[in-house]
Structure formats: structure tokens, C-alpha cells
C-alpha positions, -999 to +999 in steps of 0.1 A: +029-224-105+063-229-088+046-228-053+021-255-065+049-278-077+068-273-044+036-281-024+030-312-045+066-325-041+065-318-003+033-337+001+047-366-020+078-368+001+058-368+034+035-396+022+065-415+009+082-413+043+051-423+061+046-452+037+083-463+041+080-463+079+047-482+077+063-508+054+093-511+078+070-518+107+051-544+087+084-560+077+094-563+113+061-579+123+065-604+095+101-613+103+091-617+140+064-641+130+088-661+108+115-662+134+092-673+162+076-699+140+110-713+132+119-714+169+087-731+179+091-758+152+129-764+155+123-798+170+105-809+137+134-799+115+150-829+097+185-815+098+207-818+129+207-786+151+245-782+144+243-787+107+253-758+084+217-751+074+207-744+110+240-727+116+232-701+090+197-697+105+210-692+140+236-667+128+207-647+113+187-650+145+216-636+165+216-605+142+178-602+145+180-605+183+206-577+184+184-555+162+151-561+181+166-566+216+141-594+221+153-618+248+132-646+234+156-652+206+186-651+229+169-677+252+162-699+222+198-698+209+211-703+244+190-735+247+205-748+215+240-742+228+234-758+261+216-788+246+247-797+225+272-785+252+285-758+228+300-785+206+302-793+169+294-822+146+319-849+141+339-834+113+360-809+132+380-799+101+350-795+078+337-760+072+300-771+071+303-784+107+319-753+120+293-728+108+276-731+142+306-715+158+296-682+144+265-683+165+285-694+196+309-665+192+282-639+188+261-651+217+283-634+243+283-597+239+282-568+264+262-571+296+228-554+295+217-527+320+202-552+346+229-578+342+260-585+364+291-573+346+315-603+347+347-584+338+364-585+372+349-620+378+365-633+347+398-615+352+402-631+387+389-666+380+406-670+346+440-659+360+436-680+392+426-712+374+453-707+348+479-703+375+466-735+392+470-755+361+503-740+351+521-736+385+558-729+382+577-699+397+602-695+368+577-700+340+553-677+357+578-649+360+586-654+323+549-649+315+548-618+338+578-602+322+570-611+286+534-600+289+544-567+305+569-559+278+544-568+250+517-547+266+541-518+272+556-516+237+528-532+215+497-522+236+484-558+232+454-565+255+462-602+253+496-595+267+481-580+298+460-611+304+492-633+299+510-611+325+482-614+350+480-652+345+518-653+351+513-637+385+491-666+396+514-692+379+542-678+401+520-680+432+511-717+425+547-724+417+556-716+453+526-736+464+538-766+444+575-760+450+585-759+413+609-735+396+616-741+359+608-778+366+633-782+394+615-795+425+645-797+448+652-760+450+623-748+471+599-766+494+562-766+485+540-744+507+510-767+499+518-799+481+534-817+452+507-823+426+519-858+415+526-873+449+500-860+474+471-885+479+440-885+500+418-914+511+381-909+507+353-931+521+336-954+495+360-942+468+395-949+479+428-931+473+427-901+449+451-874+440+445-845+464+446-818+437+418-836+419+396-835+450+403-799+457+396-790+420+362-807+422+354-789+455+365-756+439+342-763+409+312-769+432+319-736+449+321-718+415+288-734+403+271-722+435+285-687+431+273-685+395+238-696+406+237-668+431+247-643+404+219-658+382+194-653+410+205-616+414+201-610+376+167-626+376+156-605+406+167-573+388+148-583+356+117-593+377+117-627+360+098-650+384+104-682+365+142-677+363+143-665+399+124-694+416+121-724+393+151-723+369+180-748+370+202-720+382+175-702+403+165-708+439+153-743+432+186-752+415+206-736+443+187-755+470+191-788+452+227-784+443+236-769+476+220-798+494+239-822+471+272-805+479+264-806+516+255-844+514+288-852+496+309-832+520+292-849+550+298-884+535+334-877+524+343-864+559+329-895+575+297-880+590+262-894+587+235-876+569+208-861+591+172-873+585+172-894+554+135-890+547+137-852+553+167-849+530+149-869+503+119-845+505+143-815+503+159-830+472+126-839+455+108-806+459+134-785+441+136-810+413+099-809+408+100-771+407+127-773+380+108-800+360+075-780+360+090-745+356+068-733+328+036-745+345+045-731+379+055-698+363+022-695+345+003-704+377+021-678+398+018-651+371-018-661+364-011-666+327-026-690+303-002-716+288+011-707+254+003-741+240-022-766+252-003-798+262-019-829+277-009-841+312+009-872+299+031-851+275+038-827+304+050-855+326+071-870+298+087-837+291+093-831+328+110-865+331+134-858+302+140-824+317+150-839+350+174-864+334+191-836+314+193-814+345+209-842+366+234-851+338+243-814+334+250-810+371+272-840+371+291-832+339+296-795+349+310-806+383+333-833+370+346-809+343+366-791+369+388-822+374+407-808+344+422-782+367+439-809+388+447-830+357+466-802+340+485-794+373+496-830+374+504-832+337+525-800+339+546-815+367+549-847+347+560-829+315+587-810+335+599-843+350+604-856+314+623-825+305+645-830+336+651-866+327+661-857+291+684-830+305+701-856+328+692-838+360+695-870+380+732-870+374+735-837+392+747-817+361+717-812+338+722-800+302+713-763+304+704-761+267+679-790+270+664-774+302+659-741+284+644-756+252+622-779+273+609-750+293+602-730+262+584-759+246+562-765+278+555-727+281+544-725+244+525-757+239+510-764+274+504-727+280+482-725+249+463-756+258+457-745+294+445-711+282+419-728+259+408-751+287+403-723+311+384-704+285+361-734+281+355-735+319+346-698+319+322-699+289+305-733+295+306-741+332+302-705+344+289-680+318+261-703+306+246-702+341+241-664+345+252-644+315+233-635+284+254-606+270+226-590+250+236-555+258+246-528+234+277-506+235+269-470+243+274-447+213+272-410+221+255-387+197+279-371+173+269-335+167+293-333+136+271-358+118 
């Protein structure tokens, strides 16, 4: 009798396990259908994309994307972020309008196996841009020493970043000829941010540091496009490789645009206007009709039947959005030069308050002024550089949908 009971309970447990696994598989299929339906019909939702109702939905989709490792959900959420420039609704101090930030924060995780690891890239570019915007020998050395001490005694990772940023602040301090706000102690190796001007054809006189900042931004955008192309090639994604805004088509268009601007700004004439126009138009058409060209090359049937008129209308709006994004992303790098100038201006105000023009500045005012500038402007610059990293660079090549390696624990 005991053997029969054991057999019955064993069979019951086996069938229960099979049934649970089967139910789990059915639940996943059902949730996939609901999530994909929601993504395909997002344009018909009455609430704003950034409203708290959608913020809760997107937060759940991030978790589901992490669980399933399905790139379609990451792509959908990335499109939402890019569409609204990773911004918020108008009420910046209202919790309902900040719910969307939970999705933004979770969107960037670890790089996946076939993705470029941006750790070194971020370490170098973040520190370099921070130093450019916060160039001062004395304040840079304060950041280096303070960051080193905090990291050594408190083991704070943020302190190591501060110390590294201080190295580049010191470097640009020598380039700008500034030490604790004093600009008559050392001569600048490069220029004074507030006084150096450059004349450009068709534009006029502009601050040199602004021009160099935009040129640097163009170079960074081209570099991130190349990284995107490498990632797409590793993932065997033909559409992202050839026809994406950051793929070969985008690289050709933006590269030609940069070439044309450089030629015009240096006083040279553009070679073959008609040829150049064709070279501009072809990449834009590839970007506009990315889905159709990808389906054609991969010999796939389109997911949804769309009329030719609607396809053209969608392509037109896509082109407008692409051109605006290229322009806004490029101009965004002006902030590097703007903060370099504002840093010098703020230190001039400190020197004026300290009475430096009389030859005997008030040391207490100089110290307090430097501490204030280091604390306030240092924080603002750090946030602005982070924005450049996330929005202008990361959004072009990085998905961050990888998972941390967790070794098997034999003790469990």
C-alpha cells in the first residue's frame, strides 16, 4: 500500500511540474502578444508618451525586455526616448511627470556580447570634455587631490572619476592660462576663451572655442556612427548596417555635410554641385525608406500592408526628423565652449570682488569664490557632460541590453 501511495504522489508531482512549465510558457506567449500589441498601437494612445500612465507601462516593458532578452522591446523604448529627446513633461517638480525617468535610467545597462564596450570610451571622453569646460590649473589640482583622497580612504568610485576629470581640468588650465582664476600668472598655450575670436565666411566673427567645440562634436558624432556600424555588422543586422540614421547611409550623408561645411568655412568652393546633390539625396532616401529597403534586401514580406501614399508621407516626416536631429545634436556641442567661457567669466567676477585690479586681492574672497565655483559650476558641468554622453553619443550606438555574468554557486 505504501509503494502505491508513493507512486501516486510521484506521478502527481511530475504532472504538476509539467503543467506548471506548460502554463509558464503559455503566460509568456500571452504577455508577448499584449506587449507587442501595445507597442504597435502606441501612436493611438490618447495620453502623452511621457505621461505617468505610459511611464508605468514603459517601466514594465523594460523589465520584460530584461527577462526575455527580446531586442524588439529595447528598440521600441529607445524610439520613445529619442522621439522626445529623453526629456520630461512641463512639470519638472511633479512626480507624475518624472515617472518616465525610471525607464530612461534602466535603458542603459551592460553591453551585450556583440556590442562595443563603451567603458574606456566614456572614461576618456567624459574626462576630456569636463576638463575643457572647467579649465583651471589650480581648481583642477584640487579635484585631483580631493578625488584621490576620497577614493583612497572611502573607496568611492565617483571620487576616482572626479580625480580623472581634474587631470584634464589641469591640462586645459595650462591651455587657457588660468590658475585659481588668475590669468596673469601663466601664459596660455592655446588661447583665452573669452577673448579669442575667429572670422568665418557667411557667418562673421565668432568665439574660437565655440567653433572648435562644434567641430569636435562633428568628429564625435562621426566616431559614434562608425561604432554603430561595427555593432550592426557583428549582429548581422542589414537594416541597421546600411540604411539606419547612424549606419552607412547616415555616415555618408553626415560625412559629406561635414566636408561641405569645412570647405565653405575655409574659403574653398564645393566640387561638382550636381554630383554633391546626388550624393546627399541617395543616403537620405535610404534612411527614409529603411524598412522597405531592408525587407527587399532580405526578401521579407512587410509586417503591415501600407499604401504608397502613406509610405511617402511617413518617409517625409522621417527625413524632417532626421535632419532636425543631426542639426540639434551638432549644435548641442556648443555648450562645451559656452561653459569654458562662462567659467572664465565667473572667475573674472570673483577676481573683481576680491579687488584683484588693485594689485592686492582679498585672499579670503578668492578662496571662497574658488570653492563656490568648484562646487556649483563643477556640478553643473558634470551633469552637462553626462547629457552629452547619454544623448548625443550613447543613443547612436549603445543598447546596453546585456546581463551581468553570474557564476554557478555550488553551495546553493
